[in-house]
C-alpha positions as CSV (number, residue, x, y, z in Angstrom):
1,M,-5.4,15.4,-8.1
2,T,-1.9,14.8,-9.6
3,D,-0.9,11.8,-7.5
4,P,-3.7,9.3,-6.6
5,I,-1.4,6.8,-4.8
6,A,-0.2,9.6,-2.5
7,D,-3.8,10.5,-1.8
8,Y,-4.6,6.8,-1.1
9,L,-1.7,6.5,1.4
10,T,-2.7,9.9,3.0
11,R,-6.3,8.8,3.5
12,I,-5.2,5.6,5.3
13,R,-2.6,7.4,7.3
14,N,-5.1,10.1,8.5
15,A,-7.8,7.4,9.3
16,T,-5.3,5.5,11.5
17,M,-4.3,8.6,13.3
18,A,-7.9,9.4,14.0
19,K,-8.6,5.8,15.0
20,H,-11.3,5.2,12.4
21,K,-12.4,1.7,11.9
22,I,-13.3,2.1,8.2
23,V,-11.9,4.4,5.5
24,E,-13.5,4.9,2.1
25,I,-11.2,5.7,-0.9
26,P,-12.0,6.3,-4.6
27,S,-11.0,3.2,-6.6
28,S,-8.6,2.6,-9.4
29,N,-6.8,-0.6,-10.6
30,I,-3.5,0.3,-8.9
31,K,-5.2,1.1,-5.6
32,R,-7.1,-2.2,-5.7
33,E,-3.8,-4.1,-6.2
34,I,-2.1,-2.2,-3.4
35,T,-5.1,-2.9,-1.1
36,K,-4.8,-6.7,-1.9
37,V,-1.0,-6.6,-1.0
38,L,-1.8,-4.7,2.3
39,F,-4.4,-7.3,3.2
40,D,-2.1,-10.3,2.3
41,K,0.6,-8.9,4.5
42,G,-1.7,-8.3,7.5
43,Y,-1.7,-4.5,7.6
44,I,-5.4,-4.2,7.1
45,L,-8.3,-6.2,8.6
46,N,-10.5,-6.5,5.5
47,Y,-11.5,-4.7,2.3
48,K,-14.4,-4.4,-0.1
49,F,-14.6,-3.1,-3.6
50,E,-17.8,-1.3,-4.4
51,D,-18.8,-0.4,-8.0
52,V,-20.9,2.6,-7.3
53,G,-20.9,5.4,-9.9
54,P,-18.4,5.7,-12.6
55,Q,-15.3,5.1,-10.5
56,G,-16.3,3.0,-7.6
57,N,-14.9,2.9,-4.0
58,I,-12.7,0.8,-1.8
59,K,-13.8,0.3,1.8
60,I,-10.9,-0.7,4.0
61,A,-11.3,-2.0,7.6
62,L,-8.3,-0.9,9.5
63,K,-6.5,-3.2,11.9
64,Y,-5.7,-2.2,15.5
65,H,-4.3,-4.0,18.5
66,P,-7.3,-5.1,20.7
67,L,-6.0,-3.8,24.0
68,S,-3.7,-0.9,23.3
69,K,-5.5,0.3,20.1
70,V,-2.2,0.8,18.3
71,S,-2.5,0.6,14.5
72,A,-0.9,-2.3,12.6
73,I,0.4,0.4,10.2
74,K,3.1,2.5,11.8
75,K,4.2,4.4,8.8
76,M,3.3,4.6,5.1
77,E,5.7,6.5,2.9
78,R,5.5,7.2,-0.9
79,A,8.8,6.3,-2.6
80,S,8.2,7.1,-6.3
81,K,6.6,10.5,-7.0
82,P,5.2,11.8,-10.3
83,G,8.1,14.4,-10.5
84,L,10.8,11.8,-9.6
85,R,10.1,8.2,-10.3
86,K,12.1,5.6,-8.4
87,Y,13.0,2.4,-10.3
88,T,15.0,-0.5,-9.1
89,S,16.7,-3.5,-10.7
90,S,16.1,-7.1,-9.4
91,K,19.5,-7.0,-7.6
92,D,18.8,-3.7,-5.8
93,V,15.3,-4.2,-4.5
94,P,15.1,-2.2,-1.2
95,R,14.7,-3.8,2.2
96,V,12.4,-1.9,4.6
97,L,13.5,-2.0,8.3
98,N,15.8,-4.9,7.5
99,G,12.9,-7.1,6.3
100,L,10.3,-6.2,8.9
101,G,8.5,-3.7,6.6
102,V,7.2,-4.0,3.1
103,A,8.2,-2.2,-0.1
104,I,5.4,-2.4,-2.7
105,L,6.6,-2.5,-6.3
106,S,4.9,-2.2,-9.6
107,T,6.5,-4.7,-12.0
108,N,5.7,-6.5,-15.2
109,R,4.4,-9.3,-13.0
110,G,1.9,-7.0,-11.3
111,V,1.9,-5.2,-8.0
112,I,4.1,-7.2,-5.6
113,T,6.2,-6.9,-2.4
114,D,9.9,-6.6,-2.2
115,K,10.3,-10.2,-1.0
116,E,8.3,-11.5,-4.0
117,A,10.3,-9.4,-6.4
118,R,13.6,-10.9,-5.0
119,L,12.2,-14.4,-5.4
120,L,10.9,-13.7,-9.0
121,K,14.1,-11.8,-9.8
122,V,12.2,-8.8,-11.2
123,G,12.6,-5.1,-10.7
124,G,10.3,-2.2,-11.2
125,E,8.9,1.0,-9.8
126,V,9.0,1.3,-6.0
127,L,5.6,2.7,-5.1
128,C,5.7,2.9,-1.3
129,Y,7.1,1.6,1.9
130,V,4.8,0.3,4.7
131,Y,5.8,-0.7,8.2
């Protein structure tokens, strides 16, 4: 696997399209941080880190509307790829859907959202867009 973050996003995207309640993903430090950001912003219901085996797993409980069964995540899109990294300065941090979505950035302050990056005045690598 050459791009573990793209695999992470694809597993969540496929699970939401299939209306699964829980998705299990192989763990890494960057995936754990992205999961925490998704939980803090309300895109997932809950998560659990399991240290089973050499790598461990992340169990993510997906969030749906109770009546219409529409997922809280409409779209997840990888911004920076291994072949073409996308970096941004603190002044040019992207806005997703005019502030309704979230851009997740990897900065020297950790994995944070675009709004937090603007407040802290830091730039970094744009990992993905979620809305």
